C-alpha positions, 0 to 999 in steps of 0.5 A: 682475112685476105679477102676482106682487104681485097673487098676493101680495096674494091669498095674504095674505087666505087664509093661516092663522095657524099660526105654522109655516105662516103668511104669514111662512113663505111670504115666507121660502120666497119669498125663498129661492126667489128667491135660488136661482132667480137662481143656477140661472137658472130662470123667476122668474115660475113659481118665485115663484108656486109659492112664494107658493101652496105652503101656501095649504091647510095642515091641522094636523099633528095632522090625518089630512088633513095629508099632503094639504096640498100636494095640495089647495094644488096644486088650489086654485092652479090656480083662482087662476092661471087668474084671473091669466092663466097658460097651461095649461103654466105652471099645470101647472108651478106646480101640480106643483111645489106638489104635489111639494114636501112632505116627506110626499109623498116625491117628487123634482120633475121640473122645475127650478121644482119642485126650487127650491120644494122646496129653498126650503121645506126651507131654512125647516125648517133653521137658527135659524128651523127650530128656532123652527118646531119648538118652535112646532109642538110647543107647538100639539101639546102635545109634550114637548121630549125623551124624558128617558131617551134625548133624542137617539134613540141607542137608539130610533127617533125619534117626533116625535108625542111629542117635539120633539127627535125631529123633528130626527132624523126629518126635519131632519137628513136634509134636507141630503142631500136638496137638489136644487140646488147653491145649495140644498145650500150653504145647507142645509149652513150651516143644518144646522150651526146645528141640530147646534150647538143639539143639542150645546148642549142636550146640555150643558144637560140 
């Protein structure tokens, strides 16, 4: 699809260099979405467009605007999609998928395309790459690795504003049960095992 290559080139020019939400993240989500879309027999053009545009606005996690990243990405995507000749119906499907995909929005997308984008993005928060992203973000926010008195949140509520490992308990370990598609759930289960093995090994080391 020629239009997908055109959007991809456009996105490269506007992405930030945040290591957790850079163009490499976009392409991993794109690849995840492509695999799921094939298995779920979804509209490839709309799914892949949504994947490419889902993080074109990404406010820092430390910013009060952070929770509006997906909303503003959705708004910006509408302008971009119009320039590439998408119909109003297509634009609505893609922009809604982008707006609803974020964990912070706490929404279940209504369309299959939206469900696939959300799954594809959440898969990139799991597994080995998910662990790498946690610590990349923690480094930028100057968060400590863990709470020395209770590293694995056994007697306290997780606070991932302060400790990196708390993010596993606040979000990452919950994602497997929140996946929308059958193929997304299968992959999430595999990647969640990686997180659990990491935490098990970390417990042995500290």
